[in-house]
N, C-alpha and C positions, 0 to 999 in steps of 0.2 A: 148219738154220735155225729160231734161234729163234720161239716161236710169239707172234704178237700177240694183246697179252689185249680180249677180249672186253670188248664193249659193250654196256650197258647203256640200254638204251633203256625209260626210263617209257610206256608204251603208256598209250591215254588208254582211260576205262571206254567197258565199250559202251554198260551205259545207266545215266548220272547220271543220271536218273527215283528209279531205286533209291535211289541216293548219297542223294541231299538227305532219300527220306524216313523213309533212317537216323538219318541226323541229323536231323533236328525228331526222331523218338519217343526219341529220344537226351537230346535239352534241354528235351523239354515233360517228359521222368521227371526230370531232374536240378532240374527247376522243384517239382515235384511236390513230389519231394523235401525242397527247401531249400524249400516255403511248411509244405506235413504240420506240424513240428514248431510252426512261427507261428501257424498256426490253433489246437489241441493247446494253445500257453501263451494264449492270446484266450480260448479256450472251456472254460478252465482259470477260466484267474483271475476271471469274474467271477459265477461258482462256488463262489470262494473266499469274496470279498470278504462280499458278502452276510450268506454264516453268519458271519465276523469281522461287525458287523455286529448280527443280529442278538443273536451276545453278546455286542457291549459294547453297545449300545444300546437294547436292547428286554426288560435284568432290569431296570435305570433305572425302564422306560416304565411298565413292566405292574405295577412295586411303586411310581410314583408316580397311575397310574389307577384302584388298586387301594385304597391308601389314603389317597387323597387325600378322593378321593366321604365314606371309612368318617369323614373330621374333618368333613368340611362335613356330612354326618348327624347328630351328635355335636354339634354346636355348634349345630347347627340344632332339634335337638331339645332340650336346655342352655338355649335361648332361645328355646323353645318351653312351656317348667315354669313361667317367669321371670316370662316376662308375663304369663299368668291367675292368677299370684297376687301379683302387682303391681290390674290389674284387680281380684281379688275384697279390697286392700287398698283400694283409692279407691272400690270397689260399698260397701263395710262402710258409712266412712263419709259422714254426710252433709258439703251444702259450707257452711255453717256451727259442725264439727265444727278443733275445737280443739286442737292440736296439742302448746300446749303452755299450761297454768290458772297463774291466781299471787295463792299462797292468804301473806296473814304474812306477805308483803315474801318470797318462797320460790317458786320458780320445778314446776309439779308436773310431770309422762309426763301429758297425754292423754290414753292408754292403758288409763293400769290405771282399774280397779275406787276407787266411792269410800271403800271405806273402804283397800283400801292406800294411793293416793293422796291421804288426808291424815294417815298415820301415817310418809310427808315430813315433815312438816310437823320442827323439835326440837321436844319439847316433847307427843304428844299419842303417843300408843300406839294398841291393840288396843280396848285398854275406851273412851280420849274418844274413838273415832274412832263406834265403835260408837249408842256413844251421839251423838253428832250426829247421825250420821245418822236414826237414827228419832226425835229433834228434832227435824230437818228436811221427814221424811215422803217423801225423796229414797230413789226403792231400790236398796242396797246396790251391791248388781249393774250401773246402769250407770257407762259409764266415765263420770272425769272429763268427757274432752274436746267433749263430746257436753252440758254443760249447759249452762242461760241462762245471760245477763249477770245476772235475777236470783236463779238458781238461787246460784249465787258469793256474789252478797253480800247470801246468805242467811245462807252457809255458816258467813262473816263474822264474823257480824254472830255467828254461836251461837258460833264460836270464838272471840271476843274476851267474851264472858258468861259463863265456862266455871264459874267458882265461884261464877252464883244456879243453873246448870244444870245443872252434874254435881255429890254427895256426896262430908264436908270427908278420906273418906280417899284420896278417886280424883287430887286437890291437889294441885302438886311444891312451892308453898311456904305452910306453915303458920306463921301464927305471926309473923307478920312486925315487924322489930327494929319499923319508924317505930308503924305503925299495929295492931301485937297483930293482925289478923283473916288467916285464910287466903285465899292466893289462888292466880291460877296464871298462871306465864310462861311465852309461846309465843317462841320463838323468840332473835331475838341482846340479847333481853330476862335469857336465863339467865346467859348472859354477863357479862350487867356489872352483872348487879346484887350473881353470883359472885364480882365481881373487887370489887364497894364490899364489902361484907362480907367478904373479907381483910382487907383495909387496914383497917378500924374496929378488926378484930383488932390486927394491927399496932400500931398506935394507941392501944392499950391496954394493950403487952407482956400480954396470956392464956396461958395457953401455946398455943395449936392454934396462936394465933400468931408466939410465935419459933418453931415449929418448924414455918413454911414457908415464915418466913426464910432459917431455915437448909437448906432446899430436904429437912428429916424428915418423917419419916408423922408424924398429925394424930393415929390412932387406936390408940395401943398394939401398933403390929402388931412383928415381932419385924423386930432393923434388926447382932443380931451374927452370922449366919449369912447372912442372903435383904438388898436396900436395900443393896447394897453398889455406890460410884460414889463419881468421882474419884480427885483423882492418892490418895493416902491409898488405895491396896489387899493393895502387898506386903504383903509380913513381912519385921520384921528383926527379924535376930539376934543376940542381942551377944555383941560377942573376943573371946576365952578368952588373955586375958594371959599 
């Protein structure tokens, strides 16, 4: 007779509480293992981010914080330096100071001294300016802008009467054609009188008048090598036949 196979019976666990505890501990270990890398990633990520921020954002912030105040300080120092200069200029001049003075139809800078200011008028040099300042009795080193209206009128009167107050050798137009007197021309009178006299020389066909007409030198200067102007400047050579 053949033997019958033995049936395996699943016996119930003798102590089910222990098995449940083992399963719970195993599940907890798996959860801990799964959560551990996540926590590590979370911990590592915030540590890395601020470092990147420091590298990217920290440098420009530091540069701005270092550079901007210096620029502001430099600007403020320059402004402070400029302001006192302006204040000094304002404090130097009085309320009645004239920045431009009119003499013989010419504008003169009020910042200049009397002698140098008078030389701004055409026809007045250093010698005449010194003579006018001495005749007027005004300090040479006084600025023209500080002069009163009466002093300016006095100077204008002396300029108009230079021929009476100055010696003959200081005058610029002696032996006038019309009157034969020694006079002194100032300002626009110089150009007008020069133009009239050149026209007279052209009309009487004098040597100087003809030279002025042709645009050539009138006082015997050399013209072959110098004073070359106009269209006929090139040198033409004869062609050989």
